N, C-alpha and C positions, 0 to 999 in steps of 0.2 A: 323606320316608321314607329316601331315600339318605343325606341329610345326618345324620340321627339315627344311622344304622348306622355311618357314618364316625366320628362323635363317640364312640360307644360303643367302637369298635375302638381309636381313638386313646387313650382313657382307660385301656384295659386294657393297653396296650403301654408303660406308664410309662417315661419317659426316651428314647423313640424318636421318630422322625419318621414321618409318614404322608404319602405322596404319592398323589394321585388324579388321574387324567387320563381324558378321555373325548372322544367326538366326537358332534356333533349334525348330523343331515342334515335339510335343509329342502327341500321340493319345492313348486314353484309352477307351475301350469299357466295359460297365457294364450293368447289367440287370436292366431294369426299369419296371414300372407297365404295360406299353403297349408293351414291347419287349426290344431289345437291344438299349442302348443309347451310342453314341460315343461322347466323349468330346476331343477337340483338344486344346492344350495350346501352346503358342508361347513364347519363351524366346530369348533374344539377349545377345551377349557378345562382348566386344571390348577390344582389347589388343594393347598396344603401347610399342614399344621398340626403344631405341635410340642407334645410333652407335657412338655418341660423348663421349669423356672421361668425367668423373665426374670432376666438378669444384667446388671451394669454394663459399659459400654464404657469404654475409656480416656478418653473425653470426659465421663464421669459421667452418661450417659443409659442408661435401661433398654433392653435389646435384647429384642425379641420382638414380633412383630405380634400373632398370635393364640396365646394360651397355653391349652392344654386340660389344665393341670396338675390331676390328681385331688386333690391336697392343697390346692386353693385355699381360702384361709381369710380371715377379715376382718383388716384391718390391726391389728397389735398396739397396745395402748394406750401402750406405752413401749419405749424401746430396751433390749433385753435379749439375752443370749446365745441363739443359735438363730434369730434373725430373718434374713431374706435381705438381700442387698445392696440390692435395689430397695425393700424395706420400710423400710430405713434412710433412703434418700433421700426417700421419701414422708413419713415421720415428721418428718424435719428440715425439709422444705418448700422446700429449696433444693438446687441442684447442689453437689457437693463441690468443694473447692478443687483437689484432685488425686486421681487414681486410678492405682494401680500394680497391674498384673496380671502374674502369673508362675506357675511350676510349683514344687511342693515338692521335686521329685526323686523323689517316690513316686507321681507321676501325679495329684496333687491340685492343683486350681486354688487359688491363694492370691492374695488381693486385699487391698491396703491402701487404705483410704479416708480421706483427710485433710480435715478441716474446720478452717478458721481461725476461731476464736471470739474474742469480746472478751477472755476470760480466758486465752487461749492456744490452742494447737493440740490438737485431739483426733484420734487415729488409731484407726480401727476395723479390726480384723484379721479377715478371713474365710477359712475353709477350706471348699472345695466349696460355696460360696454360703450358708454359715451363719456368723453372727457368733460368733467364738471368744474374742475378747479386746478390751478397750477400754483405750487408753493416754491418760490425761488429764494436764493440767499438774500437776506436783508429784508424779506417780507415777514410779517407777523403771522 
């Protein structure tokens, strides 16, 4: 029940992180030399879930352990404007040759993903984790 409430709260907070911590107390009674002895142990647990979509790291791997993104959708059938960085890597089936990550100066995340293909290099340009342009061999 607690987990379902956590997941619901995380999904409604789009783009945020949710931290949850708690303590558990366990009590054990056993017989000692002078009568019953009670031992209490304390343990703690912390869980973290992100509602942001996974993004590429400079190494070309998707970052995010658990994603509770409310816009989770099936993998697109083809590479097209609007797909995410990680969707591109999944569609391509291989890690990119190179990934450059920076800021636009307007506070936007800009990513260039390079794939060396047999016909030449393909560069995929992303703004805020959405494919905005593709540069292929022979294009200006």
